Each structure stands twice: as structure tokens, then as C-alpha cells.
ZADREN-321297 format. One record per atom (N, C-alpha, C, CB): atom name; x, y, z. Coordinates in nm, 3 decimals. Glycine has a CB too. Example, Ala and Ser with C-alpha at 12.3 -4.5 7.8 and 13.67 -1.06 7.14 Angstrom:
BEGIN
DRENFI  site       px       py       pz
DRENFI     N    1.319   -0.569    0.780
DRENFI    CA    1.230   -0.450    0.780
DRENFI     C    1.320   -0.330    0.780
DRENFI    CB    1.131   -0.447    0.905
DRENFI     N    1.285   -0.225    0.708
DRENFI    CA    1.367   -0.106    0.714
DRENFI     C    1.290    0.003    0.787
DRENFI    CB    1.408   -0.060    0.572
This chain:
BEGIN
DRENFI  site       px       py       pz
DRENFI     N   -3.199   -1.309   -0.928
DRENFI    CA   -3.064   -1.287   -1.002
DRENFI     C   -3.008   -1.199   -0.918
DRENFI    CB   -3.066   -1.232   -1.152
DRENFI     N   -2.876   -1.264   -0.867
DRENFI    CA   -2.792   -1.170   -0.776
DRENFI     C   -2.677   -1.146   -0.857
DRENFI    CB   -2.748   -1.230   -0.628
DRENFI     N   -2.620   -0.997   -0.837
DRENFI    CA   -2.487   -0.970   -0.903
DRENFI     C   -2.385   -0.973   -0.839
DRENFI    CB   -2.476   -0.866   -0.957
DRENFI     N   -2.267   -1.053   -0.858
DRENFI    CA   -2.156   -1.057   -0.769
DRENFI     C   -2.041   -0.976   -0.845
DRENFI    CB   -2.116   -1.211   -0.732
DRENFI     N   -1.982   -0.897   -0.785
DRENFI    CA   -1.874   -0.822   -0.820
DRENFI     C   -1.743   -0.855   -0.772
DRENFI    CB   -1.897   -0.704   -0.787
DRENFI     N   -1.708   -0.986   -0.799
DRENFI    CA   -1.596   -1.060   -0.773
DRENFI     C   -1.453   -1.020   -0.852
DRENFI    CB   -1.638   -1.198   -0.804
DRENFI     N   -1.487   -0.972   -0.968
DRENFI    CA   -1.360   -0.983   -1.050
DRENFI     C   -1.332   -0.816   -1.081
DRENFI    CB   -1.385   -1.089   -1.206
DRENFI     N   -1.384   -0.729   -1.008
DRENFI    CA   -1.341   -0.572   -1.008
DRENFI     C   -1.169   -0.552   -1.002
DRENFI    CB   -1.416   -0.491   -0.858
DRENFI     N   -1.121   -0.465   -1.055
DRENFI    CA   -0.971   -0.440   -1.031
DRENFI     C   -0.947   -0.353   -0.897
DRENFI    CB   -0.906   -0.360   -1.163
DRENFI     N   -0.839   -0.373   -0.826
DRENFI    CA   -0.822   -0.311   -0.703
DRENFI     C   -0.701   -0.233   -0.701
DRENFI    CB   -0.822   -0.405   -0.599
DRENFI     N   -0.714   -0.141   -0.642
DRENFI    CA   -0.577   -0.061   -0.592
DRENFI     C   -0.588   -0.045   -0.447
DRENFI    CB   -0.555    0.094   -0.660
DRENFI     N   -0.457    0.002   -0.407
DRENFI    CA   -0.429    0.029   -0.245
DRENFI     C   -0.428    0.177   -0.246
DRENFI    CB   -0.274   -0.036   -0.178
DRENFI     N   -0.481    0.227   -0.144
DRENFI    CA   -0.471    0.361   -0.100
DRENFI     C   -0.362    0.409   -0.084
DRENFI    CB   -0.524    0.384    0.000
DRENFI     N   -0.279    0.521   -0.104
DRENFI    CA   -0.145    0.559   -0.050
DRENFI     C   -0.154    0.623    0.079
DRENFI    CB   -0.074    0.650   -0.141
DRENFI     N   -0.267    0.666    0.124
DRENFI    CA   -0.311    0.734    0.267
DRENFI     C   -0.335    0.636    0.363
DRENFI    CB   -0.443    0.820    0.261
DRENFI     N   -0.432    0.552    0.330
DRENFI    CA   -0.504    0.486    0.445
DRENFI     C   -0.441    0.337    0.405
DRENFI    CB   -0.694    0.503    0.446
DRENFI     N   -0.388    0.287    0.317
DRENFI    CA   -0.317    0.151    0.262
DRENFI     C   -0.430    0.040    0.284
DRENFI    CB   -0.162    0.107    0.353
DRENFI     N   -0.534    0.101    0.253
DRENFI    CA   -0.687   -0.009    0.240
DRENFI     C   -0.700   -0.013    0.100
DRENFI    CB   -0.856    0.054    0.312
DRENFI     N   -0.738   -0.150    0.046
DRENFI    CA   -0.783   -0.183   -0.101
DRENFI     C   -0.899   -0.112   -0.117
DRENFI    CB   -0.808   -0.334   -0.135
DRENFI     N   -0.903   -0.053   -0.248
DRENFI    CA   -1.041    0.000   -0.287
DRENFI     C   -1.056   -0.068   -0.438
DRENFI    CB   -1.049    0.184   -0.285
DRENFI     N   -1.189   -0.089   -0.455
DRENFI    CA   -1.232   -0.152   -0.604
DRENFI     C   -1.278   -0.053   -0.699
DRENFI    CB   -1.352   -0.258   -0.596
DRENFI     N   -1.274   -0.081   -0.825
DRENFI    CA   -1.313   -0.008   -0.923
DRENFI     C   -1.476    0.040   -0.905
DRENFI    CB   -1.281   -0.089   -1.048
DRENFI     N   -1.498    0.165   -0.948
DRENFI    CA   -1.663    0.207   -0.929
DRENFI     C   -1.687    0.245   -1.083
DRENFI    CB   -1.703    0.360   -0.803
DRENFI     N   -1.819    0.249   -1.127
DRENFI    CA   -1.852    0.281   -1.226
DRENFI     C   -1.822    0.427   -1.273
DRENFI    CB   -1.963    0.246   -1.223
DRENFI     N   -1.834    0.527   -1.174
DRENFI    CA   -1.817    0.651   -1.195
DRENFI     C   -1.660    0.683   -1.207
DRENFI    CB   -1.887    0.722   -1.090
DRENFI     N   -1.577    0.589   -1.180
DRENFI    CA   -1.412    0.615   -1.227
DRENFI     C   -1.389    0.527   -1.372
DRENFI    CB   -1.284    0.545   -1.086
DRENFI     N   -1.504    0.481   -1.443
DRENFI    CA   -1.466    0.402   -1.559
DRENFI     C   -1.380    0.487   -1.655
DRENFI    CB   -1.591    0.349   -1.631
DRENFI     N   -1.365    0.597   -1.681
DRENFI    CA   -1.298    0.677   -1.788
DRENFI     C   -1.161    0.709   -1.727
DRENFI    CB   -1.381    0.816   -1.831
DRENFI     N   -1.123    0.710   -1.601
DRENFI    CA   -1.004    0.751   -1.560
DRENFI     C   -0.964    0.680   -1.461
DRENFI    CB   -0.997    0.871   -1.532
DRENFI     N   -0.983    0.550   -1.452
DRENFI    CA   -0.924    0.452   -1.347
DRENFI     C   -0.771    0.472   -1.336
DRENFI    CB   -0.954    0.295   -1.387
DRENFI     N   -0.725    0.466   -1.448
DRENFI    CA   -0.555    0.491   -1.433
DRENFI     C   -0.505    0.608   -1.363
DRENFI    CB   -0.486    0.508   -1.571
DRENFI     N   -0.591    0.686   -1.357
DRENFI    CA   -0.582    0.832   -1.262
DRENFI     C   -0.617    0.812   -1.116
DRENFI    CB   -0.693    0.954   -1.316
DRENFI     N   -0.695    0.728   -1.098
DRENFI    CA   -0.757    0.719   -0.949
DRENFI     C   -0.646    0.681   -0.863
DRENFI    CB   -0.879    0.608   -0.930
DRENFI     N   -0.640    0.772   -0.767
DRENFI    CA   -0.531    0.727   -0.645
DRENFI     C   -0.574    0.698   -0.519
DRENFI    CB   -0.433    0.829   -0.614
DRENFI     N   -0.676    0.770   -0.496
DRENFI    CA   -0.716    0.750   -0.352
DRENFI     C   -0.878    0.693   -0.340
DRENFI    CB   -0.697    0.902   -0.271
DRENFI     N   -0.884    0.632   -0.229
DRENFI    CA   -1.023    0.577   -0.202
DRENFI     C   -1.131    0.677   -0.190
DRENFI    CB   -1.024    0.498   -0.077
DRENFI     N   -1.090    0.781   -0.133
DRENFI    CA   -1.229    0.872   -0.090
DRENFI     C   -1.142    1.010   -0.094
DRENFI    CB   -1.319    0.831    0.095
DRENFI     N   -1.253    1.097   -0.095
DRENFI    CA   -1.232    1.268   -0.071
DRENFI     C   -1.135    1.282    0.039
DRENFI    CB   -1.382    1.358   -0.021
DRENFI     N   -1.181    1.212    0.132
DRENFI    CA   -1.119    1.237    0.267
DRENFI     C   -0.959    1.201    0.273
DRENFI    CB   -1.199    1.147    0.375
DRENFI     N   -0.929    1.097    0.213
DRENFI    CA   -0.778    1.042    0.156
DRENFI     C   -0.727    1.150    0.048
DRENFI    CB   -0.789    0.873    0.072
DRENFI     N   -0.793    1.181   -0.036
DRENFI    CA   -0.750    1.299   -0.138
DRENFI     C   -0.709    1.414   -0.040
DRENFI    CB   -0.883    1.353   -0.250
DRENFI     N   -0.763    1.482    0.020
DRENFI    CA   -0.744    1.585    0.086
DRENFI     C   -0.634    1.600    0.187
DRENFI    CB   -0.847    1.604    0.133
DRENFI     N   -0.615    1.466    0.254
DRENFI    CA   -0.524    1.442    0.348
DRENFI     C   -0.379    1.428    0.273
DRENFI    CB   -0.569    1.315    0.429
DRENFI     N   -0.401    1.346    0.153
DRENFI    CA   -0.283    1.332    0.080
DRENFI     C   -0.156    1.231    0.157
DRENFI    CB   -0.235    1.486    0.056
DRENFI     N   -0.088    1.214    0.096
DRENFI    CA    0.061    1.146    0.137
DRENFI     C    0.157    1.216    0.213
DRENFI    CB    0.139    1.112    0.021
DRENFI     N    0.144    1.203    0.328
DRENFI    CA    0.253    1.262    0.409
DRENFI     C    0.391    1.209    0.397
DRENFI    CB    0.220    1.250    0.543
DRENFI     N    0.455    1.308    0.405
DRENFI    CA    0.628    1.261    0.391
DRENFI     C    0.695    1.231    0.521
DRENFI    CB    0.729    1.388    0.326
DRENFI     N    0.787    1.146    0.534
DRENFI    CA    0.820    1.118    0.676
DRENFI     C    0.953    1.209    0.670
DRENFI    CB    0.841    0.942    0.720
DRENFI     N    0.965    1.312    0.785
DRENFI    CA    1.083    1.411    0.810
DRENFI     C    1.194    1.334    0.853
DRENFI    CB    1.053    1.522    0.917
DRENFI     N    1.285    1.352    0.808
DRENFI    CA    1.407    1.288    0.860
DRENFI     C    1.489    1.337    0.965
DRENFI    CB    1.485    1.275    0.768
């Protein structure tokens, strides 16, 4: 039996602009997850200076 993960929710990372999918470890606070990885979280969103 194979497991297909086709129907998982997705979000776009504001730092790298790549899509990432739901993970089991995020099941309790998926609404608050913003970044795809710790690296992007540390980097944060850079504001454009005018």
C-alpha cells in the first residue's frame, strides 16, 4: 500500500517565495506557521528601503 500526500494544505514562504506543505509537527498551530524552515525564519522578511 502506498501513501499519497496529494491533498495537504500549502502556504507560500514570505522569504524564499516557495510553496511548502503541511507537516504533522505543525498540526496544532498550522494557522501560525509562516516560514518553510528555520533558515527562512531566522532570515525573516527583508523590507525594501526606499
